[in-house]
C-alpha positions as CSV (number, residue, x, y, z in Angstrom):
1,M,-28.4,4.2,-14.4
2,S,-30.1,0.9,-13.6
3,E,-29.0,-1.3,-10.7
4,H,-27.6,-3.9,-13.0
5,G,-25.6,-1.2,-14.8
6,Q,-24.3,0.2,-11.6
7,D,-23.2,-3.4,-10.6
8,Q,-21.3,-3.7,-13.9
9,Q,-19.6,-0.4,-13.4
10,L,-18.5,-1.3,-9.9
11,E,-17.2,-4.7,-11.1
12,R,-15.2,-3.0,-13.9
13,L,-13.7,-0.5,-11.5
14,T,-12.8,-3.3,-9.0
15,F,-11.3,-5.6,-11.7
16,F,-9.2,-2.8,-13.2
17,S,-7.9,-1.8,-9.7
18,D,-7.0,-5.4,-8.9
19,A,-5.1,-5.7,-12.2
20,V,-3.0,-2.6,-11.5
21,F,-2.2,-3.9,-8.0
22,A,-1.2,-7.2,-9.5
23,I,1.0,-5.6,-12.2
24,A,2.7,-3.3,-9.6
25,I,3.5,-6.3,-7.3
26,T,4.9,-8.3,-10.3
27,L,7.1,-5.4,-11.4
28,L,8.6,-5.3,-7.9
29,I,10.4,-8.6,-8.5
30,I,11.3,-7.8,-12.1
31,E,13.5,-5.1,-10.7
32,V,15.6,-7.8,-8.9
33,H,17.9,-8.9,-11.6
34,V,19.5,-12.4,-11.8
35,P,23.2,-12.2,-11.0
36,H,25.9,-13.2,-13.4
37,P,29.2,-13.7,-11.6
38,A,32.4,-13.5,-13.6
39,V,33.5,-16.9,-12.4
40,S,31.2,-19.9,-11.7
41,T,32.4,-20.8,-8.2
42,D,30.5,-21.2,-5.0
43,A,32.1,-18.2,-3.4
44,A,31.3,-16.0,-6.4
45,W,27.7,-17.1,-6.4
46,L,27.4,-16.5,-2.7
47,E,28.9,-13.1,-3.0
48,A,26.6,-12.2,-5.9
49,L,23.6,-13.3,-3.9
50,V,24.7,-11.3,-0.9
51,E,24.9,-8.2,-3.1
52,L,21.2,-8.8,-4.0
53,I,20.1,-8.5,-0.3
54,P,19.1,-4.8,-0.6
55,Q,17.0,-5.5,-3.7
56,L,15.4,-8.5,-2.1
57,A,14.7,-6.5,1.1
58,G,13.1,-3.8,-1.0
59,F,11.0,-6.3,-2.8
60,F,9.7,-7.9,0.4
61,L,9.1,-4.5,2.1
62,S,7.1,-3.0,-0.9
63,F,5.3,-6.3,-1.4
64,I,4.0,-6.1,2.2
65,V,3.1,-2.4,1.9
66,V,1.4,-2.7,-1.5
67,G,-0.3,-5.9,-0.3
68,A,-1.7,-4.0,2.7
69,V,-3.0,-1.3,0.5
70,W,-4.7,-3.9,-1.8
71,A,-6.2,-5.7,1.2
72,A,-7.7,-2.4,2.4
73,H,-8.9,-1.5,-1.1
74,H,-10.5,-5.0,-1.4
75,R,-12.2,-4.6,2.0
76,V,-13.6,-1.1,1.1
77,F,-14.9,-2.1,-2.3
78,G,-16.5,-5.2,-0.8
79,L,-18.7,-2.9,1.3
80,L,-20.1,-1.0,-1.6
81,R,-23.5,-1.7,-3.1
82,H,-23.7,0.8,-5.9
83,Y,-21.3,2.5,-8.3
84,D,-20.3,6.1,-7.4
85,P,-18.8,8.1,-10.2
86,S,-17.1,10.4,-7.7
87,I,-14.7,7.7,-6.6
88,V,-13.3,7.0,-10.1
89,W,-10.6,9.7,-10.1
90,P,-9.6,9.3,-6.4
91,N,-9.2,5.6,-7.2
92,L,-7.1,6.4,-10.3
93,F,-4.8,8.7,-8.4
94,L,-4.3,5.9,-5.8
95,L,-3.5,3.4,-8.6
96,M,-1.1,5.9,-10.1
97,A,0.8,6.0,-6.8
98,I,0.8,2.2,-6.5
99,A,2.1,1.9,-10.1
100,F,4.9,4.3,-9.2
101,T,6.0,2.1,-6.3
102,P,8.3,-0.2,-8.3
103,F,10.4,2.8,-9.4
104,S,10.7,4.2,-5.9
105,T,11.5,0.8,-4.6
106,A,14.2,0.2,-7.1
107,L,15.8,3.6,-6.3
108,M,15.7,2.9,-2.6
109,S,17.1,-0.6,-3.0
110,A,20.0,0.5,-5.2
111,H,20.9,3.1,-2.5
112,P,19.7,1.6,0.8
113,V,21.7,3.8,3.2
114,E,21.5,7.1,1.4
115,R,19.2,9.8,2.7
116,V,17.6,11.2,-0.5
117,P,16.5,7.8,-2.0
118,E,15.1,6.7,1.4
119,V,13.2,9.9,1.9
120,F,12.0,9.7,-1.7
121,Y,10.7,6.2,-1.1
122,A,8.9,7.1,2.2
123,T,7.4,10.2,0.5
124,S,6.0,8.1,-2.3
125,L,4.4,5.8,0.2
126,L,3.1,8.7,2.2
127,I,1.4,10.1,-0.9
128,A,-0.1,6.6,-1.6
129,G,-1.4,6.4,1.9
130,L,-3.0,9.8,1.8
131,L,-4.7,9.0,-1.5
132,Q,-5.9,5.7,0.0
133,Y,-7.4,7.6,3.0
134,R,-9.1,10.1,0.6
135,L,-10.6,7.2,-1.4
136,V,-11.9,5.5,1.8
137,R,-13.6,8.7,2.9
138,N,-15.2,9.3,-0.5
139,A,-16.3,5.7,-1.1
140,L,-17.7,4.7,2.3
141,R,-20.8,6.9,2.5
142,P,-24.5,6.5,1.8
143,P,-26.3,5.6,-0.4
144,F,-23.5,3.5,-2.0
145,L,-22.9,1.3,1.0
146,A,-24.2,-2.3,1.1
147,P,-27.0,-3.1,3.5
148,G,-25.8,-3.9,7.0
149,V,-22.7,-1.6,6.9
150,N,-23.0,0.7,9.9
151,E,-21.2,3.8,10.9
152,D,-19.0,2.0,13.4
153,T,-17.6,-0.2,10.6
154,V,-17.0,2.8,8.4
155,A,-15.2,4.6,11.3
156,V,-12.9,1.7,11.9
157,L,-12.0,1.4,8.2
158,R,-11.2,5.1,8.1
159,R,-9.0,4.8,11.1
160,R,-7.2,1.8,9.6
161,S,-6.4,3.8,6.4
162,L,-4.4,6.2,8.5
163,A,-1.9,3.6,9.5
164,M,0.1,3.7,6.2
165,P,0.5,7.5,5.9
166,S,1.4,7.6,9.6
167,M,4.2,5.0,9.3
168,A,5.4,6.5,6.0
169,L,5.7,9.9,7.6
170,L,7.6,8.6,10.6
171,S,9.9,6.6,8.3
172,G,10.6,9.6,6.1
173,I,11.5,11.7,9.2
174,L,13.7,8.9,10.6
175,A,15.4,8.5,7.2
176,I,16.9,12.0,7.6
177,W,19.1,10.8,10.4
178,W,19.1,7.0,10.0
179,P,18.6,6.1,6.3
180,G,18.0,2.4,5.9
181,R,16.9,1.7,9.4
182,S,13.9,3.8,8.8
183,N,12.4,1.0,6.7
184,I,11.9,-1.0,9.9
185,L,8.9,1.2,10.7
186,L,7.3,0.3,7.3
187,V,7.5,-3.4,8.0
188,L,5.4,-2.8,11.1
189,T,2.6,-1.2,9.0
190,P,0.3,-4.3,9.0
191,L,0.6,-4.4,12.8
192,V,-0.2,-0.7,13.1
193,V,-3.3,-1.3,10.9
194,M,-4.6,-3.9,13.4
195,L,-3.8,-1.6,16.3
196,Y,-5.8,1.2,14.7
197,A,-8.7,-1.2,14.1
198,R,-8.7,-2.3,17.7
199,M,-8.5,1.2,19.0
200,G,-11.6,2.0,16.9
201,T,-13.4,-1.2,18.2
202,R,-12.5,-0.3,21.8
203,K,-14.0,3.1,21.5
204,V,-17.2,1.7,20.0
205,A,-17.3,-0.8,22.9
206,D,-16.7,1.9,25.5
207,G,-19.5,4.0,24.1
208,A,-22.0,1.1,24.0
């Protein structure tokens, strides 16, 4: 395949992935339904809005998580120079997990303090995180990397991709005893991503 053809294939794969992420994020808010109180009073409206808090919390939580996955996906594909057919199916499996997120979010939001929905939600994110890690490992390797991408950068990105499965696993374990509160760990995922990145950078600096 010519270099121009490889560029086109990589662009198509990137655009398709971005579209799936965008649709999944959009579907998250569609699951939050507009309330229709029986009577049109301020108290009734406030009560209806309070009842939406679990759904809104689920939306914000999953938006952060899916957004973090997209940011990592965007960063990884930005480091690729050539198209690699071997990443197509790992990428599709990751997108399947992302597309499934609105359902697991809706289930968790409808039953925010029940064990099985919480563990189910954390498990779905764990699977997505592991698929993301697999994609990162498959994609970031020669000769498909762009010029100037060194091994240290690749190592840091691989380390960063472990943050989401780590937090999802901890959240799922915590949900067995404290369903609902376990989601606090998932909110911290972006911070853990930065922590993993700094750990990798610190190791590189120490070895210099």
